[in-house]
C-alpha positions in Angstrom: 42.0 73.2 75.8 43.1 76.8 76.4 45.1 77.4 79.6 42.6 79.8 81.0 39.8 77.2 80.7 42.0 74.5 82.2 42.8 76.8 85.2 39.1 77.5 85.6 38.3 73.8 85.8 41.1 73.2 88.3 39.8 76.0 90.5 36.3 74.6 90.4 37.5 71.1 91.2 39.5 72.3 94.2 36.6 74.4 95.4 34.2 71.5 95.1 36.6 69.1 96.9 37.3 71.6 99.7 33.6 72.0 100.4 33.4 68.3 101.1 36.6 67.7 102.9 34.8 66.3 106.0 33.0 63.8 103.8 36.3 62.7 102.2 37.8 62.3 105.7 34.9 60.1 106.7 35.3 58.0 103.5 39.1 57.6 104.1 38.7 56.8 107.8 35.8 54.4 107.2 37.8 52.6 104.5 40.8 52.3 106.9 38.6 50.8 109.6 36.9 48.5 107.0 40.3 47.2 105.9 41.3 46.5 109.5 37.9 44.8 110.3 37.9 42.6 107.2 41.5 41.5 107.7 41.1 40.7 111.4 37.7 39.1 111.6 37.4 35.3 111.4 37.2 33.9 107.8 34.1 32.0 108.6 32.3 35.2 109.8 32.8 36.8 106.3 30.1 36.2 103.7 31.1 33.8 101.0 30.8 34.9 97.4 31.3 31.4 96.1 34.2 32.4 93.9 37.4 30.3 94.2 40.1 32.0 92.2 43.8 31.4 92.9 45.4 34.7 94.0 42.1 36.6 94.5 43.2 37.4 98.1 46.2 39.2 96.7 44.0 41.2 94.3 41.8 42.2 97.2 44.9 43.4 99.2 46.1 45.4 96.2 42.6 47.0 95.9 42.4 47.7 99.6 45.6 49.8 99.7 45.1 51.3 96.2 41.8 52.8 97.4 43.3 53.6 100.8 45.9 55.9 99.1 43.4 57.5 96.7 40.9 58.3 99.4 43.5 59.8 101.8 45.1 61.7 98.9 41.7 63.2 97.9 41.1 64.2 101.6 44.5 65.9 101.9 44.1 67.6 98.6 40.7 68.9 99.6 41.8 70.1 103.0 45.2 71.6 102.0 44.2 72.6 98.4 47.5 71.0 97.4 49.1 67.6 97.1 52.9 67.2 97.1 55.2 64.3 96.2 56.3 64.3 99.8 52.7 63.9 101.1 52.1 61.1 98.5 55.3 59.3 99.7 54.2 59.7 103.3 50.8 58.2 102.5 52.4 55.2 100.8 54.7 54.8 103.8 51.7 54.9 106.1 49.9 52.3 104.0 53.0 50.1 104.2 53.1 50.4 108.0 49.3 49.9 108.3 49.6 46.7 106.1 52.5 45.3 108.1 50.7 46.1 111.4 47.6 44.3 110.2 49.6 41.2 109.2 51.4 41.2 112.5 48.0 41.4 114.3 46.7 38.5 112.2 49.7 36.4 113.2 49.6 37.3 116.9 46.0 37.8 117.8 43.9 35.7 115.4 43.5 32.0 115.3 42.0 31.7 111.9 44.3 34.1 110.1 48.1 34.1 109.6 50.6 36.7 108.7 51.6 36.6 105.0 54.5 38.4 103.5 52.8 38.2 100.1 49.8 40.2 101.5 52.3 42.9 102.5 53.8 42.9 99.0 50.3 43.1 97.4 49.4 46.0 99.8 52.6 47.8 99.0 52.2 47.3 95.2 48.6 48.7 95.4 49.8 51.7 97.4 52.7 52.3 95.0 50.4 52.2 91.9 47.9 54.6 93.5 50.8 56.8 94.6 52.2 56.8 91.1 48.8 57.7 89.6 48.4 60.5 92.1 51.9 61.9 91.4 51.3 61.8 87.6 48.1 63.8 88.2 50.0 66.2 90.4 52.8 66.5 87.7 50.2 67.1 85.0 48.4 69.7 87.1 51.6 71.7 87.8 52.3 72.0 84.1 
């Protein structure tokens, strides 16, 4: 695709995202609250989907933090019209701190949940994968 056309599409995407930055903020904040709620509510209060797969919990943790990073990255991109490696690294760090905090809260304040280091690892891996994807998109965009 010619460079002029590529730049046009980039400008249009940025313009479209910036027009909806409040919506992206609401999505990102709602997702963050949903993660906290789902991780801190009693297991028995959650609806059962009837699927018993070993390791499904870790996939869910991966997905939680993968989407967490993507939503916050889109919000910051929309509000600042730029996304930097430093900002992506900060988001991954925030995801890590958030995940550790949730696990500590599970261990201290809940009776039906327990802190699990493997949940933290799954959270971190999901955040790192999403951060890597965001940085690759950023790198490709700057070329």
